[in-house]
N, C-alpha and C positions, 0 to 999 in steps of 0.2 A: 111741261117740265116744271116742277115746283121749285120754290126758292131754296128749300133745303137741299134738293138734289143738285141745283146749280152750285150751292156752297160746297157740297161734297166733291163735285167734279173739279171745282177750282182749287180746293185744297190738294187734290191729287195732282193738279198741274204744278203747284208749288213744289211738291215732293219730286215730281218727275223731272223738273228742271235741274235738280241737284243743287238747289239754291243754297248758297252759303248763308244767306240771311233768312233761311226758312223760318226760324223761330221769330225773328223780328218781323218779317213780312206777315206771317200768319197771325201774330199777336196784334199787329196794326190792323189787319183785316177784321179780327174779332172786335177790336176797339171801335171800329167804324161801321160794323155791320148794322144796318138799319139805324145809323146814327141820327138822333132826333134833330141835331143842328143842321146836318147835311140835308135831311128830309125837308126841313123848313125853308130851304133855300129857293125852291121853286116848285111849281105844280107839275112840270114836265120832267121826264127821266133824262138822264144824260144822252141816251140814244136818240130820243125825240128832239132834244136840243141840237144835236149834231146834224140830224136829218134836215132840220129846218134852215140850216145855213148852206146856201148853194155853193159857197167856196169850199165846203168840206165833202162834196159828193164823192170824190175819189176815195178819200179816207173812209167814208161811210160804206162804200161798196167793198173795200178790203175787209173792214170789220165784219160785215155780214157774211163774207165767204171764208173767213179764217175760223177754223174750228178749234175748240179747246181739246188738248191732248190729255189723255189719261193713261198712264203706264205706257207711253209711246204710241198709243192707239188713238185714232180720231174718234171723237164723240159726235153726237148730233147737236151739240150746243155751240153756237157761234159767239164771238165776242160782242156782237150786237145784242144777243140774248142777255149776256152778262150786264151790259150797260143799260139794258131795259128793265133789269130786275131791281131788287132792293139792296144789293151790295153797294158799297161806296168806293169811289175812285177819284183820282185826279186824272183828267184826260188832257193831253198836250197834242192838239190836232193840227197837222200841217195842211196848209191850203193847197188847192189844186195846182198842178203844174210844178210842184216842188219835188215830186218823185214820179217814177215811171209806173203808173198803175198797171198797165198791161203786163209788164215784166213781173210784178208781184203776183198778179192773178195767174200768170202762166206758171210761176214757181209753185203756187198752191196745188197745181194739177199733178206735180211730181210726187214720188213716194214719200219723200221726207220734207215736202214743201211746207206743210203747216208748221212743222217744228222749226224750220229755218226762218219762216216769216214771223212766227211768234217771238223767237229769240232776238232777231235783228231789227224787226220793224214794229210790229204791234206792241210787243212787250217793252219796246224802247220808247213808247209814247203813252204808256199808262202807268199809274202808280197806285198802290194801296193807300198811301199817305194823302190826307186831305191837306193840300199845300197851296196857299195863296201867294201872289206876288206882292212883296213889300219892299220898303227901302233897305231893309236888312236882309242880305242873302240867306236863304235857308237850304240846308243840305237835306236830301231825301233819297230814297231808293226807288228806282223804276221797277216795273213788274219783272223784268229780266234780271233783276238784282244789281244792275249797274247803278253807280252813284250819279247823282245830278245835283245841280244847285240852281235855285230860282231867286231872282231879286232884281230890282231896278229895271224892270221891263224886259228881262232876258232870262232864258233858260239855256245854260251851257253855251253862252255866246250867241244864241239865236233870239232874235227880237220877237216880242209878243205883239201880235196885231190886235187881239182882244184878250182881256184877262179877267180872272176872278168871277166868272159867270157861274152863279149858283144854280144847281139843278137838284131834282129829287133823286139823289144818288151820288152827289159829289160836286166837283168843280171842273169847269171847262176853261182851258186857255187855248186860244187860236194862235198858231205859230206862222211866221213869215217863211219858214223853211223847215225841213226835217231836222230832227236832232241827230247829231253825229253819233255813230255807234263806235265806241271805243273798245277794242278787243283787250281782254286780259291776257296775262302771260301764257296761260294754258291754251287759250284760243289761238294765239299767234303760233305757238309751237306745233299745234296739230293741223293748222290750216296753211301756213306759209311754206312754199316749196323749198325755202332755204333750210328748213328743219324737218324734212320728211322722215329722216331716220330716227331722230329722237321722238318725233310725233307718233310714229308707229309703236314705239315702246310704251309711251305714255297711255295711248288709247287702249292698248292690250290689257290694261289693268282696270278698265271700266267694268263695273258690274252692278246689277240691281240686287239689293238686299231686302228681303221681306221684313216688314215692320208690323208685328202683331198689335202694337199699341195704336197704330193708325188705321188698322183694318177692322172691318165689321164682323163680329163673331156670329157664327151660325150655331148649329147643333153639335153636341158631342156624339161621336160615333165610335163605338168600341174603344172608349177612353181617349180618343183623339179629337182635339178641337178642330172643327171645320170652320171655314170663313166664307160668308156669302159675298164678301167684297174684300179683296186683298190689295194692300198698298205696298209698293216697293220704293226704296230710297236709293238713288244713285250714289255710288261711292267709287273711289279709286284707291286701291290698297297701296299703290306706290306713293301717291301724293300724301297719304296719311303718315307715311314714314319720313318723307323728305321736306315737305312744306306744301301747304294748301294753296298752290298758285292759281287754282280755279276760283278761289274765294274773292269776292268783291269787297269784303269788309276787312281785308288785310292788305298790307303793302309790302313789297319785296324789292330787293336788288337780286338780279339773277344773271349769271354769265353762261352762255351756251356757245358751242363751236358750230361751225358750218358742217354740212353733211359729211364731207370726206373726213374731217378731223374727228367728228363724233364717232364715225365708224371705226377709226383707228383706235381711239382711246377705249371704246366699248369692247372691241375685240381683246384689247390688252386686259381690261378688267375681267372679262369672261375667263381669260386664261388663269387668273388668280383664284377664281371662285369655281374651279372645276372639281366636281365630286367623283368619288369612285362609283363604279357601276352598281354597287349593292345598296346605295342610298336611295330610298324611295323618293321619287319626285325630284331627283337630283338636277335634271335639266331645268325644271321650273325654278328651283332654288338658285341655281347658278345665274339665271337671267335676272331674277328679282334682286339678288344681292349685288350683282354687277351694276344694274341700273341705279339702285339706291346708293351704292358706294360712290358713283360718279356725281349724282345729283345732291347728295347730302351736304357737300361742301361747295355747291354752286348756287345755293339759294339762301338768302339772308333776309330775315324778317326785319323791317325797319324799326319796329316797335321795341326791339331789344338792344339796339345799338346806342351806346353811350356817346360815342364820338366817331361817326362813320369815316371821317377823313383820316383818323388815326388808326383805327382797326375795325374790322368786321368779324363778328362771331356768328357761327351757325347755331341752331338751337341744340345741337349735340355737344356744344362746348361744356367742358367740366373743368372748373378751376383746379381740381386735383391733378389734371393732366393738361397743363397750359400749352403744351407743344402742339396740340391738335385742335382743329376746328376754329382757329383764329388766324386772321391774315392782316398784317400790318401795312400801313400806308398803301391801301388798295388802289388809289387813283394816281399814285406817283410812279415814276419810272421804276420798273421792277415789280410793281404791284399787280395784283391779279386782274384789275380792270384797265390797266394802262394800255393804250392803243386799241382797246375794244370800242366798237361803235354802239352808242346808246340809242335806244328808241323808247319813247314813253308808251306805257300801257295803262289800262284803267286801274290796275292794282299794283303798279310799280314800274320799274325800269329794267328793260332787257338789254344786256350788253352782249354783242356778237363778236366773236373772235375767230381768226383762222388758226390760232395756236393755243391749244389748251394750256392754261397757266399752271396746272398741277402735275405732280408726279405721284405714282402710287405711294411712295414713301412719305409724301406730304399729307396724304389723306387716308386711304383705306388700308395700306399695308403698314399697320401700326406696330409699335413695340408691344411685345406680349410679356407680361410678368405673371409668373405663377408663384404666388406668395407661399412660402413654406409653411406658414402658420395658418393658412386659410383652411376652413373646414371643407372636407370633401375632396381635396386634391390628392391626399395620400390614399392610394388604393391598395397598397400592399407593403408590408415591412416584416423583416425577420431579424431576430437576434438583437433587437434594439428596443429602447423606450424613448419617448420623446415628449417634450413639453413646449409650450409657447410662453415666451417672455416679452415684456413690454419695455421699450426703450425709445425715448423721444430724441431724435437726432436727424439732421438733414441727410445723413449718410445711411439711415436705416429706412428701408422702404416700408411704408405704411406704419412705421414706428413699432413694428413687432418682428419677431424672428423665431425660428425653430431651433431648439437644442436637441440634437440627436445623440443619444448615449448608448454605448454597447451594453448588452445584458451582463457580460463578463468582461474583464480587462482584455481578454484575448479574442472576443467575439468580433468577427468581420461581418457587420450588419449589411443588409440591403434595404433600400426604400424606393418605391416607385411612385411617381407623381404624374397626375393626369394633366395634359396640356389642352387648352380649349382655344377655339377660334383661330387655329392656324390656317394660313392660306397656302395655295399651291405656289409658293414663292421661296425665295432664298433667304436664309437667316444664318447669323452666327448664334450658336446656342451656348449660353454662358451660365455658370454657377456662381452666384454671389454669396460669399461667406463673410463673416464678421470676426473681428479679433477676439481672442479669448478673454480679453480684459473688459469686454463690454458689460459683463455682469459682475466682474470682480476686478476693479482697477488695480488692486494690489497684487494681482496674480503674477508670479514670475515663472521662470523655466518653461516658457511657452514652446509648444511643439506643434508641428504641422500635422494635418490629417491627410492621409494618402488614400486616394479612391480611384475607381474606374467608373466609366459612364457608358450607357447604351441608349439609343433612341429607337423606340418601337413606333411603327407607322404602317400604313397600308399603301399598296400601289393602285394603279388605275382600275384594276379588277377587284379591288377590295381584299386582296390577299395580304396577310400579315407579313411584315418585313422588319428586320432588326439591323441597325447600324451600330457596330461596336466602335465607339469613338476612339480613334487613334490606334486601332488594331491592338487591343489589350494595353494601350498606353496607360501609365499611372500618372494621375494628376496630384499635385500637392497644393494645399492651401498655405497662405502666409498668415500665421496666427497673430501677428502683431498689428495687422492693418485690415481695413476693408478691402477685400480682394475679389477680382472678377476673373474666373478661370474659364477660358474659352475651350469647351470640350469638343465642339464641332464647328469648323469654319466653312462658310459658304455651303451650308447644308440645304439641299433643295427637296422640299416636300412635293411629291408628284401630284397630289390631290389635296383639297382643302378639307378642314374639319369645322368650318365656320357654322356656328349655330347648332352644332350637334352636342348631344349630352352623353355620347358613348365614351369608351376608353380606348379608342383606336390609336390615339397619339399619346405616348408616355415617354418619360425620361426615368431611367433606373440608375440610381447611384449605389455603388458597391464599395464599402470600405475594403481596402486591399493592403494589409500590413502583415508581413510574415512574422511569425513568433519571435525569430531572432532579431527582428528590427523594432520590436515593441518599445525598447528603451528610448528610441530616437523619434517616435511618433506618438500621436494621440488619436484614439479612435472616436473622440468626441468631435462633432461638427456643429458649428453655429451657422445654420443656413438662413440667409435673408430671403433669397428668391431664386428662381430659375428664370432667366431673362433671355428672350429671343429678340435679337437685334436685326431688323430688316436690312436686306442688301439689295442692290440693283441687280436685275437679271443681266446676263452678258449682252443681250440684245439692246439693253437700255444704256449701256456704258458708251 
């Protein structure tokens, strides 16, 4: 096997590991590939140096029988071959008797044994980085992407028996014991029996994605590019949305419930993200959004926290909506981490609780505002004209509002607004109007606008339904103040419309003024927004 082929196989191993430090690791590999300084260190290869040390015979045997994986498949290249080639590494070799060689070799005989041994043992004792032991500790990444530190005669608290031995291909350090394998947050969740329910959800989103840029192109056939060697990159669609807790180059706080509590809150979230039967892939969307809704507020990147003791923000935090995705005094009584059991992981701290500290209204069942002036929300209007005006004030949502004017003084207009991202939950549906003096402070003889409202939605089977708010009840605005008119209280959507771009959920407003009542009313409406205020389900109260 040529050196270039070994290089290609090992690049595939980097990608196959789903390494978060793929770019760093591979760039370091390129930096040190056939490094002249490393080559000048000795006449023997790293593999030969290891073989000549009788205290490393067990480690040597494991290296010779552990095969490099490529796209999850075993190749005919061993780690002994790699260390005997011209690639460069730092090897941290544990002496005989510090690990159970027979158990490791037996594991290699199982279907997934090579992968497990590479991840937890071999890859935990090799590094792309050429790293010496010095008086000043140096941080570096191991081959399995775990962080490590070397300095003052120790690596991760393990003493060096011999150190800084140069070879043709890198540096060898001999350890008095094996290096500890520190699980990251993701590994704990998918391997620990306490978290099997959440682990099943996480692993279900693992997939391999084809990478044209890393693959070797072949011929073009019928206008289609063929590849003589295809490379796939591991990814997890769920973690990409909520937080990359499998990455070793990031650090997090995360709170998770035990199995029974996870199952309870997961079923609750699933009930909010239930789609009608006509939505294509509705079951998959339901599961994806339920999982991401729970985890989005349970994972906190340490790098974006200004003062963790005072408040923790998720990456979804938006200062325009300060009510959501931020949790104050998280470690004090009443805080989300209070009473939870912490455990250290390689990329953060996991807090385990028997009581989920969130409610749907704190996290995913958010307030919904349909801004009257927003482009695209008006899907139908009759007998009216409308314009958008700007007004900066705390009481004006987004500092803009919609002025709806009748075509004629006697025109009872209608206007229909599209609502997005509604959940299968309970809301108060409100119409927020502004005083007529907002654009003319000198205006007098203020008159209310009288209107009716209806809600259009679909049932579980996707059939269109209409709710006439208040059974033809007429609502009145208060023209002298900012007014919130509740047109439907405790309204329950049977299915969600989350992430959909259709017009299945709408609110229709209808000006309703009799000709004889015209002197007492105004057909003009200053609409700030339509506001959906989330309510607890009866089962939650």
